[in-house]
N, CA, C and O atoms as CSV, one atom per row, in Angstrom:
chain,resi,resn,atom,element,x,y,z
A,1,MET,N,N,76.298,85.640,100.655
A,1,MET,CA,C,75.798,85.946,102.145
A,1,MET,C,C,77.018,86.182,103.012
A,1,MET,O,O,77.983,85.419,103.037
A,2,ILE,N,N,76.903,87.332,103.745
A,2,ILE,CA,C,77.932,87.474,104.790
A,2,ILE,C,C,77.269,87.461,106.113
A,2,ILE,O,O,76.066,87.654,106.289
A,3,GLU,N,N,78.249,87.189,107.134
A,3,GLU,CA,C,77.867,87.077,108.450
A,3,GLU,C,C,77.787,88.360,109.344
A,3,GLU,O,O,78.649,89.235,109.255
A,4,PHE,N,N,76.802,88.442,110.151
A,4,PHE,CA,C,76.613,89.512,111.123
A,4,PHE,C,C,77.970,90.287,111.544
A,4,PHE,O,O,78.059,91.508,111.677
A,5,ASP,N,N,78.993,89.360,111.724
A,5,ASP,CA,C,80.279,89.960,112.538
A,5,ASP,C,C,80.805,90.827,111.230
A,5,ASP,O,O,81.341,91.905,111.488
A,6,ASP,N,N,80.702,90.471,109.983
A,6,ASP,CA,C,81.084,91.245,108.992
A,6,ASP,C,C,80.452,92.531,108.801
A,6,ASP,O,O,81.129,93.497,108.449
A,7,VAL,N,N,79.129,92.625,109.017
A,7,VAL,CA,C,78.513,94.021,109.185
A,7,VAL,C,C,79.042,94.690,110.294
A,7,VAL,O,O,79.210,95.904,110.175
A,8,ALA,N,N,79.365,94.095,111.447
A,8,ALA,CA,C,79.651,94.755,112.471
A,8,ALA,C,C,81.068,95.401,112.374
A,8,ALA,O,O,81.407,96.354,113.075
A,9,LYS,N,N,81.676,94.945,111.668
A,9,LYS,CA,C,83.160,95.468,111.313
A,9,LYS,C,C,82.906,96.963,110.852
A,9,LYS,O,O,83.730,97.797,111.225
A,10,VAL,N,N,81.825,97.380,110.063
A,10,VAL,CA,C,81.877,98.500,109.143
A,10,VAL,C,C,81.263,99.725,110.309
A,10,VAL,O,O,80.141,99.645,110.810
A,11,GLU,N,N,82.090,100.657,110.553
A,11,GLU,CA,C,81.801,101.827,111.321
A,11,GLU,C,C,81.139,102.944,110.522
A,11,GLU,O,O,81.848,103.577,109.739
A,12,ILE,N,N,79.861,103.243,110.643
A,12,ILE,CA,C,79.084,104.134,109.958
A,12,ILE,C,C,78.778,105.419,110.964
A,12,ILE,O,O,78.038,105.244,111.932
A,13,THR,N,N,79.234,106.412,110.764
A,13,THR,CA,C,79.004,107.622,111.896
A,13,THR,C,C,78.609,108.826,111.027
A,13,THR,O,O,79.137,109.166,109.969
A,14,ILE,N,N,77.554,109.426,111.685
A,14,ILE,CA,C,77.155,110.596,111.305
A,14,ILE,C,C,78.160,111.922,111.219
A,14,ILE,O,O,78.613,112.333,112.287
A,15,GLY,N,N,78.493,112.549,110.090
A,15,GLY,CA,C,79.282,113.716,110.062
A,15,GLY,C,C,78.364,115.075,109.268
A,15,GLY,O,O,77.506,115.109,108.385
A,16,ARG,N,N,78.914,115.896,109.929
A,16,ARG,CA,C,78.486,117.416,109.354
A,16,ARG,C,C,79.398,117.906,108.635
A,16,ARG,O,O,80.514,118.065,109.129
A,17,ILE,N,N,79.131,118.270,107.261
A,17,ILE,CA,C,80.162,118.771,106.228
A,17,ILE,C,C,80.002,120.362,106.603
A,17,ILE,O,O,79.016,121.090,106.724
A,18,ILE,N,N,81.632,120.606,106.753
A,18,ILE,CA,C,81.772,121.913,107.207
A,18,ILE,C,C,82.344,122.858,106.320
A,18,ILE,O,O,82.306,124.077,106.484
A,19,LEU,N,N,82.988,122.134,105.177
A,19,LEU,CA,C,83.529,123.039,104.117
A,19,LEU,C,C,83.495,122.150,102.962
A,19,LEU,O,O,83.776,120.954,103.033
A,20,VAL,N,N,83.115,122.808,101.804
A,20,VAL,CA,C,83.091,122.149,100.377
A,20,VAL,C,C,83.868,122.566,99.528
A,20,VAL,O,O,83.432,123.599,99.020
A,21,GLU,N,N,85.165,122.136,98.985
A,21,GLU,CA,C,85.807,122.679,98.133
A,21,GLU,C,C,86.066,121.967,96.974
A,21,GLU,O,O,86.261,120.752,96.995
A,22,ASP,N,N,86.084,122.774,95.756
A,22,ASP,CA,C,86.088,122.168,94.342
A,22,ASP,C,C,87.489,121.850,93.922
A,22,ASP,O,O,88.366,122.702,94.065
A,23,ILE,N,N,87.717,120.834,93.482
A,23,ILE,CA,C,89.096,120.311,92.943
A,23,ILE,C,C,89.092,120.341,91.704
A,23,ILE,O,O,88.503,119.486,91.044
A,24,GLU,N,N,89.850,121.484,91.097
A,24,GLU,CA,C,89.600,121.846,89.569
A,24,GLU,C,C,90.193,120.798,88.911
A,24,GLU,O,O,89.747,120.588,87.783
A,25,GLU,N,N,91.265,119.923,89.382
A,25,GLU,CA,C,91.764,118.825,88.445
A,25,GLU,C,C,90.942,117.812,88.159
A,25,GLU,O,O,91.245,116.991,87.293
A,26,SER,N,N,89.822,117.745,88.838
A,26,SER,CA,C,88.875,116.668,88.683
A,26,SER,C,C,87.341,117.200,88.281
A,26,SER,O,O,86.894,118.172,88.889
A,27,ASN,N,N,86.641,116.626,87.374
A,27,ASN,CA,C,85.422,116.888,87.287
A,27,ASN,C,C,84.439,115.935,88.038
A,27,ASN,O,O,83.227,115.919,87.823
A,28,LYS,N,N,85.120,115.104,88.985
A,28,LYS,CA,C,84.089,114.255,89.726
A,28,LYS,C,C,84.281,114.737,91.143
A,28,LYS,O,O,83.252,114.816,91.814
A,29,LEU,N,N,85.284,115.033,91.644
A,29,LEU,CA,C,85.699,115.105,92.990
A,29,LEU,C,C,85.426,116.430,93.878
A,29,LEU,O,O,85.774,117.519,93.422
A,30,TYR,N,N,84.847,116.348,95.056
A,30,TYR,CA,C,84.860,117.542,95.943
A,30,TYR,C,C,85.691,117.209,97.101
A,30,TYR,O,O,85.648,116.033,97.462
A,31,LYS,N,N,86.382,117.955,97.702
A,31,LYS,CA,C,87.163,117.977,98.827
A,31,LYS,C,C,86.103,118.398,99.932
A,31,LYS,O,O,85.609,119.525,99.983
A,32,LEU,N,N,85.814,117.388,100.793
A,32,LEU,CA,C,85.016,117.820,101.962
A,32,LEU,C,C,85.560,117.984,103.258
A,32,LEU,O,O,86.189,117.013,103.679
A,33,THR,N,N,85.491,118.775,103.846
A,33,THR,CA,C,85.869,118.955,105.428
A,33,THR,C,C,84.697,118.470,106.215
A,33,THR,O,O,83.591,118.985,106.049
A,34,VAL,N,N,84.890,117.524,107.045
A,34,VAL,CA,C,83.560,116.724,107.831
A,34,VAL,C,C,84.030,116.674,109.414
A,34,VAL,O,O,85.109,116.218,109.790
A,35,ASP,N,N,83.294,117.077,110.028
A,35,ASP,CA,C,83.232,117.292,111.492
A,35,ASP,C,C,82.456,115.778,111.972
A,35,ASP,O,O,81.287,115.491,111.712
A,36,PHE,N,N,83.242,115.087,112.582
A,36,PHE,CA,C,82.484,113.863,113.236
A,36,PHE,C,C,82.594,113.836,114.753
A,36,PHE,O,O,82.433,112.781,115.366
A,37,GLY,N,N,82.865,114.982,115.364
A,37,GLY,CA,C,82.833,115.345,116.766
A,37,GLY,C,C,84.167,114.651,117.248
A,37,GLY,O,O,84.202,114.181,118.385
A,38,GLU,N,N,85.133,114.583,116.516
A,38,GLU,CA,C,86.392,114.258,116.987
A,38,GLU,C,C,87.365,115.381,117.298
A,38,GLU,O,O,86.874,116.498,117.131
A,39,GLU,N,N,88.628,115.355,117.710
A,39,GLU,CA,C,89.435,116.486,118.051
A,39,GLU,C,C,89.655,117.435,116.803
A,39,GLU,O,O,89.758,118.649,116.975
A,40,SER,N,N,89.720,116.916,115.659
A,40,SER,CA,C,89.860,117.632,114.574
A,40,SER,C,C,88.944,117.074,113.358
A,40,SER,O,O,88.596,115.895,113.289
A,41,PRO,N,N,88.582,118.105,112.367
A,41,PRO,CA,C,87.634,117.422,111.145
A,41,PRO,C,C,88.470,116.519,110.411
A,41,PRO,O,O,89.678,116.526,110.649
A,42,ARG,N,N,87.978,115.715,109.521
A,42,ARG,CA,C,88.599,114.865,108.451
A,42,ARG,C,C,88.313,115.303,107.085
A,42,ARG,O,O,87.263,115.880,106.804
A,43,THR,N,N,89.314,115.015,106.149
A,43,THR,CA,C,89.149,115.304,104.927
A,43,THR,C,C,88.367,114.061,104.142
A,43,THR,O,O,88.646,112.888,104.386
A,44,VAL,N,N,87.588,114.362,103.396
A,44,VAL,CA,C,86.826,113.153,102.699
A,44,VAL,C,C,86.816,113.944,101.278
A,44,VAL,O,O,86.400,115.088,101.093
A,45,LEU,N,N,87.401,113.017,100.276
A,45,LEU,CA,C,87.243,113.287,98.881
A,45,LEU,C,C,86.011,112.354,98.178
A,45,LEU,O,O,85.956,111.125,98.225
A,46,SER,N,N,85.252,113.055,97.661
A,46,SER,CA,C,84.084,112.395,97.258
A,46,SER,C,C,83.597,112.568,95.701
A,46,SER,O,O,83.361,113.714,95.319
A,47,GLY,N,N,83.459,111.622,94.913
A,47,GLY,CA,C,83.093,111.796,93.593
A,47,GLY,C,C,81.630,111.945,93.129
A,47,GLY,O,O,81.016,111.303,92.276
A,48,ILE,N,N,81.180,113.109,94.031
A,48,ILE,CA,C,79.722,113.509,93.621
A,48,ILE,C,C,79.488,114.677,93.029
A,48,ILE,O,O,78.326,115.082,93.000
A,49,LYS,N,N,80.446,115.384,92.491
A,49,LYS,CA,C,80.391,116.700,91.878
A,49,LYS,C,C,79.350,116.735,90.822
A,49,LYS,O,O,78.571,117.687,90.760
A,50,LYS,N,N,79.304,115.841,90.070
A,50,LYS,CA,C,78.037,116.012,89.107
A,50,LYS,C,C,76.707,115.921,89.479
A,50,LYS,O,O,75.746,116.171,88.752
A,51,ASN,N,N,76.678,115.552,90.642
A,51,ASN,CA,C,75.271,115.235,91.296
A,51,ASN,C,C,74.657,116.279,92.039
A,51,ASN,O,O,73.433,116.401,92.063
A,52,ILE,N,N,75.612,117.220,92.791
A,52,ILE,CA,C,75.204,118.002,93.967
A,52,ILE,C,C,75.892,119.053,93.961
A,52,ILE,O,O,77.044,118.967,93.538
A,53,THR,N,N,75.397,120.308,94.414
A,53,THR,CA,C,76.310,121.545,94.470
A,53,THR,C,C,76.848,121.780,95.764
A,53,THR,O,O,76.209,121.374,96.735
A,54,PRO,N,N,78.052,122.444,95.940
A,54,PRO,CA,C,78.668,122.738,97.143
A,54,PRO,C,C,77.631,123.338,98.288
A,54,PRO,O,O,77.694,123.048,99.482
A,55,GLU,N,N,76.874,124.038,97.815
A,55,GLU,CA,C,75.630,124.888,98.687
A,55,GLU,C,C,74.569,123.755,99.140
A,55,GLU,O,O,74.043,123.875,100.247
A,56,GLU,N,N,74.261,122.724,98.362
A,56,GLU,CA,C,73.485,121.842,98.989
A,56,GLU,C,C,74.274,120.690,99.998
A,56,GLU,O,O,73.698,119.895,100.740
A,57,LEU,N,N,75.432,120.800,99.851
A,57,LEU,CA,C,76.291,119.913,100.761
A,57,LEU,C,C,76.522,120.587,102.044
A,57,LEU,O,O,76.380,119.996,103.114
A,58,LEU,N,N,76.841,121.694,101.961
A,58,LEU,CA,C,77.314,122.613,103.255
A,58,LEU,C,C,76.414,122.519,104.453
A,58,LEU,O,O,75.341,123.119,104.394
A,59,ASN,N,N,76.739,121.795,105.600
A,59,ASN,CA,C,76.126,121.837,106.804
A,59,ASN,C,C,75.200,120.577,106.783
A,59,ASN,O,O,74.457,120.357,107.740
A,60,LYS,N,N,75.238,119.829,105.802
A,60,LYS,CA,C,74.410,118.421,105.873
A,60,LYS,C,C,74.986,117.584,106.829
A,60,LYS,O,O,76.210,117.571,106.964
A,61,ARG,N,N,74.170,116.803,107.588
A,61,ARG,CA,C,74.477,115.564,108.455
A,61,ARG,C,C,74.058,114.489,107.479
A,61,ARG,O,O,72.947,114.358,106.964
A,62,VAL,N,N,75.248,113.665,107.293
A,62,VAL,CA,C,75.024,112.511,106.642
A,62,VAL,C,C,75.934,111.289,107.013
A,62,VAL,O,O,77.035,111.528,107.509
A,63,PRO,N,N,75.535,109.979,106.800
A,63,PRO,CA,C,76.331,108.977,107.261
A,63,PRO,C,C,77.568,108.788,106.399
A,63,PRO,O,O,77.466,108.930,105.181
A,64,PHE,N,N,78.723,108.478,106.956
A,64,PHE,CA,C,80.076,108.080,106.404
A,64,PHE,C,C,80.443,106.651,107.037
A,64,PHE,O,O,80.164,106.292,108.181
A,65,VAL,N,N,81.187,105.845,105.976
A,65,VAL,CA,C,82.058,104.856,106.602
A,65,VAL,C,C,83.246,105.532,107.067
A,65,VAL,O,O,83.869,106.237,106.272
A,66,THR,N,N,83.630,105.400,108.253
A,66,THR,CA,C,84.758,105.994,109.088
A,66,THR,C,C,85.983,105.100,109.459
A,66,THR,O,O,87.040,105.517,109.932
A,67,ASN,N,N,85.696,103.906,109.193
A,67,ASN,CA,C,86.932,103.091,109.574
A,67,ASN,C,C,87.475,102.325,108.250
A,67,ASN,O,O,87.838,101.156,108.378
A,68,LEU,N,N,87.533,102.881,107.131
A,68,LEU,CA,C,88.147,102.563,105.986
A,68,LEU,C,C,89.550,103.148,105.972
A,68,LEU,O,O,89.759,104.309,106.323
A,69,ALA,N,N,90.553,102.286,105.540
A,69,ALA,CA,C,91.895,102.809,105.309
A,69,ALA,C,C,91.892,104.111,104.681
A,69,ALA,O,O,91.125,104.326,103.742
A,70,PRO,N,N,92.716,105.038,105.132
A,70,PRO,CA,C,92.826,106.308,104.356
A,70,PRO,C,C,93.325,105.965,102.783
A,70,PRO,O,O,94.206,105.129,102.583
A,71,ARG,N,N,92.670,106.700,101.691
A,71,ARG,CA,C,92.984,106.360,100.308
A,71,ARG,C,C,93.616,107.724,99.594
A,71,ARG,O,O,92.965,108.768,99.641
A,72,PRO,N,N,94.675,107.684,99.053
A,72,PRO,CA,C,95.439,108.676,98.382
A,72,PRO,C,C,94.574,108.925,96.978
A,72,PRO,O,O,94.195,108.029,96.224
A,73,MET,N,N,94.377,110.188,96.826
A,73,MET,CA,C,93.732,110.693,95.313
A,73,MET,C,C,94.499,111.984,95.162
A,73,MET,O,O,94.777,112.697,96.126
A,74,LEU,N,N,94.833,112.259,93.901
A,74,LEU,CA,C,95.170,113.560,93.711
A,74,LEU,C,C,96.182,114.274,94.525
A,74,LEU,O,O,96.234,115.504,94.546
A,75,GLY,N,N,96.989,113.510,95.197
A,75,GLY,CA,C,97.917,114.070,95.989
A,75,GLY,C,C,97.313,114.407,97.302
A,75,GLY,O,O,97.942,115.229,97.968
A,76,MET,N,N,96.206,113.925,97.808
A,76,MET,CA,C,95.446,114.264,98.855
A,76,MET,C,C,94.928,112.819,99.705
A,76,MET,O,O,94.941,111.751,99.092
A,77,GLU,N,N,94.582,112.860,100.815
A,77,GLU,CA,C,94.082,111.618,101.300
A,77,GLU,C,C,92.738,111.730,101.792
A,77,GLU,O,O,92.373,112.670,102.499
A,78,SER,N,N,91.978,110.764,101.420
A,78,SER,CA,C,90.464,110.745,101.874
A,78,SER,C,C,90.378,109.727,103.145
A,78,SER,O,O,90.836,108.585,103.199
A,79,GLN,N,N,89.736,110.376,104.057
A,79,GLN,CA,C,89.893,109.579,105.559
A,79,GLN,C,C,88.365,109.131,105.816
A,79,GLN,O,O,88.044,108.840,106.968
A,80,ALA,N,N,87.435,109.068,104.801
A,80,ALA,CA,C,86.255,108.329,105.009
A,80,ALA,C,C,85.454,108.087,103.796
A,80,ALA,O,O,86.080,108.304,102.758
A,81,MET,N,N,84.403,107.750,103.670
A,81,MET,CA,C,83.502,107.547,102.510
A,81,MET,C,C,82.074,107.974,102.832
A,81,MET,O,O,81.462,107.451,103.763
A,82,ILE,N,N,81.566,108.882,102.096
A,82,ILE,CA,C,79.964,109.283,102.194
A,82,ILE,C,C,79.386,108.186,101.872
A,82,ILE,O,O,80.032,107.272,101.359
A,83,LEU,N,N,77.990,108.085,102.134
A,83,LEU,CA,C,77.022,107.244,101.753
A,83,LEU,C,C,76.024,107.888,100.938
A,83,LEU,O,O,75.355,108.787,101.447
A,84,ALA,N,N,75.828,107.537,99.697
A,84,ALA,CA,C,74.794,108.050,98.864
A,84,ALA,C,C,73.985,106.886,97.940
A,84,ALA,O,O,74.423,105.737,97.993
A,85,ALA,N,N,73.065,107.111,97.280
A,85,ALA,CA,C,72.516,106.126,96.531
A,85,ALA,C,C,72.165,106.997,95.132
A,85,ALA,O,O,71.805,108.172,95.055
A,86,SER,N,N,72.407,105.965,93.989
A,86,SER,CA,C,71.884,106.540,92.744
A,86,SER,C,C,71.544,105.565,91.979
A,86,SER,O,O,72.029,104.439,92.091
A,87,ALA,N,N,70.517,105.951,90.965
A,87,ALA,CA,C,69.769,104.919,90.054
A,87,ALA,C,C,69.862,105.657,88.722
A,87,ALA,O,O,69.012,106.530,88.543
A,88,GLY,N,N,70.690,105.461,87.836
A,88,GLY,CA,C,70.615,106.148,86.564
A,88,GLY,C,C,70.848,107.558,86.866
A,88,GLY,O,O,71.878,107.874,87.461
A,89,GLU,N,N,70.048,108.377,86.537
A,89,GLU,CA,C,70.184,109.842,86.681
A,89,GLU,C,C,70.037,110.467,88.162
A,89,GLU,O,O,70.557,111.463,88.665
A,90,GLU,N,N,69.138,109.513,88.670
A,90,GLU,CA,C,68.686,110.093,90.344
A,90,GLU,C,C,69.792,109.685,91.256
A,90,GLU,O,O,70.399,108.613,91.257
A,91,PHE,N,N,69.971,110.835,92.121
A,91,PHE,CA,C,70.976,110.676,93.108
A,91,PHE,C,C,70.500,111.265,94.518
A,91,PHE,O,O,69.921,112.350,94.570
A,92,SER,N,N,70.734,110.600,95.511
A,92,SER,CA,C,70.373,111.238,96.768
A,92,SER,C,C,71.508,110.899,97.897
A,92,SER,O,O,71.977,109.770,98.041
A,93,LEU,N,N,71.813,111.826,98.530
A,93,LEU,CA,C,72.615,111.438,99.856
A,93,LEU,C,C,71.700,110.682,100.835
A,93,LEU,O,O,70.489,110.903,100.843
A,94,LEU,N,N,72.265,109.807,101.644
A,94,LEU,CA,C,71.477,109.272,102.999
A,94,LEU,C,C,71.428,110.450,103.783
A,94,LEU,O,O,72.354,111.255,103.685
A,95,SER,N,N,70.465,110.669,104.556
A,95,SER,CA,C,70.552,111.893,105.443
A,95,SER,C,C,69.884,111.376,106.847
A,95,SER,O,O,69.313,110.287,106.911
A,96,VAL,N,N,69.980,112.054,107.701
A,96,VAL,CA,C,69.460,111.982,109.237
A,96,VAL,C,C,68.940,113.552,109.445
A,96,VAL,O,O,69.267,114.591,108.871
A,97,GLY,N,N,67.909,113.254,110.604
A,97,GLY,CA,C,67.338,114.589,110.831
A,97,GLY,C,C,68.316,115.774,111.771
A,97,GLY,O,O,69.337,115.471,112.389
A,98,GLU,N,N,67.892,116.754,111.716
A,98,GLU,CA,C,68.866,117.708,112.427
A,98,GLU,C,C,69.293,117.505,113.796
A,98,GLU,O,O,70.412,117.818,114.203
A,99,ASN,N,N,68.361,116.962,114.517
A,99,ASN,CA,C,68.576,116.625,115.959
A,99,ASN,C,C,69.539,115.591,116.094
A,99,ASN,O,O,69.880,115.423,117.265
A,100,ILE,N,N,70.157,114.746,115.160
A,100,ILE,CA,C,71.341,113.855,115.305
A,100,ILE,C,C,72.720,114.516,115.289
A,100,ILE,O,O,73.165,115.018,114.256
A,101,PRO,N,N,73.309,114.511,116.304
A,101,PRO,CA,C,74.451,115.157,116.312
A,101,PRO,C,C,75.576,114.470,115.463
A,101,PRO,O,O,75.576,113.245,115.343
A,102,GLN,N,N,76.498,115.221,114.895
A,102,GLN,CA,C,77.710,114.695,114.248
A,102,GLN,C,C,78.459,113.624,115.270
A,102,GLN,O,O,78.665,114.091,116.391
A,103,GLY,N,N,78.780,112.624,115.111
A,103,GLY,CA,C,79.740,111.809,115.863
A,103,GLY,C,C,78.844,110.524,116.311
A,103,GLY,O,O,79.375,109.575,116.888
A,104,THR,N,N,77.349,110.553,115.989
A,104,THR,CA,C,76.777,109.477,116.335
A,104,THR,C,C,76.827,108.313,115.387
A,104,THR,O,O,76.562,108.417,114.190
A,105,ARG,N,N,77.179,107.203,115.981
A,105,ARG,CA,C,77.319,106.108,115.292
A,105,ARG,C,C,75.783,105.524,114.906
A,105,ARG,O,O,74.802,105.664,115.637
A,106,VAL,N,N,75.786,104.752,113.429
A,106,VAL,CA,C,74.736,104.180,113.074
A,106,VAL,C,C,74.759,102.655,113.145
A,106,VAL,O,O,75.742,102.031,112.745
A,107,MET,N,N,73.788,102.111,113.600
A,107,MET,CA,C,73.735,100.845,114.194
A,107,MET,C,C,73.172,99.999,112.910
A,107,MET,O,O,72.973,98.788,113.008
């Protein structure tokens, strides 16, 4: 069990995926450019290539953990982590309605 204060440390923010790039060197990773309503978009590397197409990702509003330390991967830096669920072959992004703007914090 963890304390409430531990959960409160995790910053979950809605981001809109504005660009999806294939990383040819990887069969797992996409390079996402995500708008969190900040001054500039963030780069997020995500291992979801086998589960979803770039067209399905583009312009989606989904929650991301945004206060993780940046993580280097394949010479790039991932600046957040997308939230998704998977069970065996089943995969789903967590999502919010179109009326929830990017930058909205999840409580």
